C-alpha positions in Angstrom: 79.7 -164.6 151.0 81.7 -166.2 148.2 79.3 -165.2 145.4 79.5 -161.5 146.5 83.3 -161.3 145.8 85.2 -161.1 142.5 88.2 -162.8 144.2 89.0 -166.4 143.6 88.9 -169.0 146.4 92.1 -170.8 147.2 90.6 -174.2 146.7 89.7 -173.2 143.1 93.3 -172.4 142.3 95.3 -174.6 140.0 98.8 -175.9 141.1 100.3 -173.4 138.6 98.3 -170.5 140.1 99.3 -171.5 143.7 103.0 -171.4 142.7 102.5 -168.1 140.8 100.8 -166.7 144.0 103.8 -167.8 146.1 106.2 -166.2 143.6 104.4 -162.8 143.7 104.1 -163.0 147.5 107.8 -163.6 148.0 108.6 -160.7 145.7 106.2 -158.4 147.7 107.8 -159.4 151.0 111.3 -158.7 149.7 110.2 -155.2 148.7 108.6 -154.6 152.0 111.7 -155.6 153.9 113.8 -153.3 151.7 111.3 -150.5 152.5 111.8 -151.2 156.2 115.6 -151.1 155.8 115.4 -147.8 154.0 113.1 -146.3 156.6 115.3 -147.4 159.5 118.7 -146.8 157.9 119.4 -143.3 159.3 118.5 -144.0 163.0 118.8 -147.8 163.3 121.5 -149.0 160.9 121.9 -152.4 162.5 118.2 -153.2 162.1 118.3 -151.9 158.6 121.1 -154.5 157.8 118.9 -157.2 159.3 116.0 -156.4 157.1 118.3 -156.2 154.0 119.4 -159.7 154.9 115.8 -160.9 155.2 115.0 -159.3 151.7 117.9 -161.4 150.3 116.4 -164.5 151.8 113.1 -163.7 150.1 114.8 -163.2 146.8 116.4 -166.7 147.1 113.0 -168.2 147.9 111.5 -166.4 144.9 114.3 -167.7 142.6 113.7 -171.3 143.9 110.0 -170.9 143.2 110.6 -169.6 139.7 112.9 -172.5 138.9 110.1 -174.9 140.1 107.6 -173.2 138.0 109.8 -173.2 134.9 110.4 -177.0 135.4 106.8 -177.9 135.8 104.8 -175.3 133.8 107.2 -173.3 131.6 108.5 -169.7 131.5 105.1 -167.9 131.5 104.0 -167.1 135.0 100.3 -166.2 135.4 99.6 -162.9 137.1 98.0 -163.6 140.4 98.5 -161.6 143.6 97.3 -161.6 147.2 94.3 -159.4 146.5 93.1 -161.8 143.8 92.5 -164.6 146.3 89.8 -164.6 149.0 91.0 -165.3 152.5 94.7 -164.9 151.6 96.7 -163.1 154.2 97.3 -159.4 153.5 100.2 -157.1 154.2 99.9 -153.7 155.7 100.8 -150.8 153.4 104.5 -149.8 154.0 103.5 -146.1 154.5 101.5 -147.1 157.6 104.4 -149.0 159.1 106.8 -146.0 158.5 105.0 -144.1 161.2 105.3 -146.8 163.8 108.1 -147.6 166.2 111.1 -149.9 165.8 109.6 -152.7 168.0 106.3 -152.6 166.0 108.2 -153.0 162.7 110.1 -155.9 164.1 106.8 -157.5 165.3 105.3 -157.0 161.9 108.2 -158.8 160.2 107.8 -161.8 162.6 104.1 -161.8 161.8 104.8 -161.8 158.1 106.8 -165.0 158.3 104.2 -166.7 160.6 101.4 -165.8 158.2 103.2 -167.3 155.2 104.1 -170.5 157.0 100.6 -171.0 158.3 99.2 -170.4 154.8 101.4 -173.0 153.2 100.8 -175.6 155.9 97.0 -175.1 155.6 97.2 -175.3 151.9 99.3 -178.5 152.0 96.8 -180.1 154.5 93.9 -179.5 152.1 95.6 -180.7 149.0 94.8 -184.2 147.6 97.4 -184.2 144.9 100.7 -185.7 146.0 102.9 -183.3 143.9 101.0 -180.3 145.1 101.1 -181.4 148.8 104.9 -181.9 148.4 105.3 -178.5 146.9 103.3 -176.6 149.5 105.0 -178.6 152.3 108.4 -177.5 150.9 107.2 -173.9 150.9 106.1 -174.2 154.5 109.5 -175.6 155.5 111.2 -172.7 153.6 109.1 -170.1 155.5 109.8 -171.8 158.8 113.5 -171.8 157.9 113.3 -168.1 157.0 112.1 -167.4 160.6 115.2 -169.2 161.9 117.3 -167.3 159.5 115.7 -164.0 160.6 116.7 -164.9 164.2 120.3 -165.6 163.1 120.4 -162.3 161.2 119.1 -160.5 164.3 121.8 -162.1 166.4 124.5 -161.2 163.9 123.4 -157.6 163.5 121.8 -156.8 166.8 124.0 -157.6 169.8 122.9 -156.6 173.2 124.6 -153.2 173.1 123.3 -152.4 169.6 119.7 -153.4 170.5 119.8 -151.4 173.7 121.1 -148.4 171.8 118.4 -148.6 169.2 115.7 -149.2 171.8 116.9 -146.2 173.7 116.8 -144.1 170.5 113.2 -145.4 169.8 112.2 -144.6 173.4 113.6 -141.1 173.2 111.8 -140.4 169.9 108.5 -141.7 171.5 109.0 -139.3 174.4 109.8 -136.3 172.3 107.0 -136.9 169.8 104.2 -138.1 172.0 104.9 -138.0 175.7 106.4 -134.5 176.0 103.7 -132.6 174.1 101.0 -134.8 175.5 102.2 -134.1 179.1 102.4 -130.4 178.4 98.8 -130.5 177.1 97.6 -132.6 180.0 99.1 -130.1 182.5 97.7 -127.1 180.7 94.3 -128.7 180.3 94.1 -129.9 183.9 95.5 -126.8 185.6 94.6 -123.9 183.5 90.9 -124.8 183.3 90.6 -125.2 187.1 90.1 -121.5 187.7 87.3 -120.8 185.1 85.4 -124.0 185.9 85.4 -123.7 189.6 84.9 -120.0 189.5 81.8 -120.5 187.5 80.7 -123.4 189.7 80.8 -121.4 192.9 79.6 -118.1 191.3 76.4 -119.7 189.8 76.0 -123.0 191.6 74.4 -124.0 188.3 75.8 -127.4 187.2 74.7 -127.1 183.5 76.3 -123.6 183.1 79.5 -124.9 184.8 79.5 -127.9 182.4 79.2 -125.7 179.3 82.0 -123.3 180.5 84.2 -126.4 181.2 83.6 -127.9 177.8 84.2 -124.5 176.1 87.4 -123.9 178.1 88.7 -127.5 177.4 88.0 -127.6 173.7 89.3 -124.1 173.2 92.4 -124.8 175.1 92.9 -128.1 173.2 92.6 -126.3 169.8 95.0 -123.6 170.9 97.6 -125.9 172.4 97.4 -128.2 169.4 98.0 -125.5 166.8 100.7 -123.9 168.9 102.6 -127.1 169.3 102.3 -128.0 165.6 103.4 -124.5 164.5 106.2 -124.0 167.0 108.6 -126.6 165.6 108.6 -128.6 162.3 110.9 -131.2 164.0 113.5 -131.2 161.3 116.3 -129.6 163.4 115.1 -130.5 166.9 114.4 -134.1 166.0 111.1 -134.0 167.9 109.2 -135.7 165.1 106.1 -134.9 163.1 104.4 -131.6 164.0 101.1 -133.2 163.2 101.7 -136.0 165.8 102.9 -133.5 168.4 100.0 -131.2 167.8 97.5 -134.0 168.0 99.0 -135.3 171.2 99.1 -131.9 172.8 95.6 -130.9 171.7 93.9 -134.2 172.6 95.5 -134.4 176.1 94.7 -130.7 176.8 91.0 -131.3 176.0 91.0 -134.5 178.1 92.6 -132.7 181.0 89.9 -130.1 181.1 87.0 -132.4 180.5 88.0 -134.6 183.4 86.7 -132.1 186.0 84.0 -130.6 183.7 82.1 -133.8 183.1 81.0 -134.3 186.7 78.8 -131.2 186.4 76.4 -133.2 184.2 75.2 -134.3 187.6 72.4 -131.9 188.7 73.2 -131.9 192.4 75.9 -129.1 192.8 77.8 -130.5 195.8 77.8 -134.1 194.5 79.2 -132.9 191.2 81.8 -130.6 192.9 83.0 -133.4 195.3 83.5 -135.7 192.4 85.3 -133.0 190.4 87.6 -132.4 193.4 88.4 -136.1 193.4 89.1 -136.2 189.7 91.4 -133.1 190.0 93.3 -134.9 192.7 93.8 -138.0 190.4 94.8 -135.8 187.4 97.5 -134.0 189.3 99.0 -137.1 190.7 98.8 -138.8 187.3 100.8 -135.9 185.8 103.4 -136.3 188.6 103.7 -140.0 187.8 104.1 -139.4 184.1 106.8 -136.8 184.7 108.6 -139.3 187.0 108.3 -142.2 184.6 109.1 -140.6 181.2 110.9 -137.3 182.0 113.0 -138.7 184.9 111.7 -136.0 187.2 112.0 -137.1 190.9 108.5 -138.1 192.0 108.3 -135.9 195.1 109.6 -132.9 193.3 107.1 -133.4 190.4 104.3 -134.0 192.9 105.1 -130.9 194.8 105.3 -128.7 191.8 102.1 -130.0 190.1 100.0 -130.4 193.2 101.0 -127.1 194.7 100.4 -125.3 191.3 97.1 -127.0 190.8 96.0 -126.2 194.4 96.8 -122.5 193.9 94.9 -122.3 190.7 92.0 -124.2 192.2 91.9 -122.0 195.3 92.0 -118.9 193.1 89.0 -120.1 191.1 87.0 -120.9 194.2 87.9 -117.6 195.8 87.0 -115.6 192.7 83.7 -117.5 192.3 82.7 -117.1 195.9 83.6 -113.4 196.1 
């Protein structure tokens, strides 16, 4: 509610404060775009140039706003920023965006321009002062024009071949950082836990005991795989990305792979739980083959043969040992 916040409502801002807010916002956006450019420069130089061009556009908008402020209110610009105004659009911290992919950063930039345009249009519509309405309308037009300029900059710096090359690099990085360790974890969790889970199931025919063994095996394997992946390669030379991300992907997917066929044993009826677990194992193994085909370019039938055959052998070994 309004009286619970220390921030000022937009409708309570003076014309000078609105202009000051616009100046600080344009300055922040220019710094954000330069941060994107610096982040992308090594791997995506064309996109880095595009964001540098957008930062220059923001600088020009800021200079125009400062000239307007000087003309109307003098040289002293009040300090007012986004966080001082209730309901004003926010920007994500740059360090959060640095960990996201190229497409996500491009989408964020487009959203920044749309946010600014919508704000100025809404502000102009609520204004009853002619000068203020004209000023805010000009700012809305400037932001809309910036979106067009951004498209032109993208066309200049990102031709089809360049965009395809950068997208391929981003896809490769996604595969190396997330898909490859996640797939390894899913395979380990799905296959390696088959033997202990089904051996326990057929040895005891106790669903609760089987469930506990399955959870223990899955969580233990997940922790082990996660630490092993994170410690095996810091990513600096191999280019496989953050060891924390790879360890997280591997550990989580290993745990999920094992829990998939452990959870059915929460059902008290042994054969019902076992049949459902068999069905889940079937789905898991084919899902692994599909992921290998889609992201690792492994021929589907070869991937299916390797995964399904290996899983069937481990499953059979677990059942044989548990029934012995």
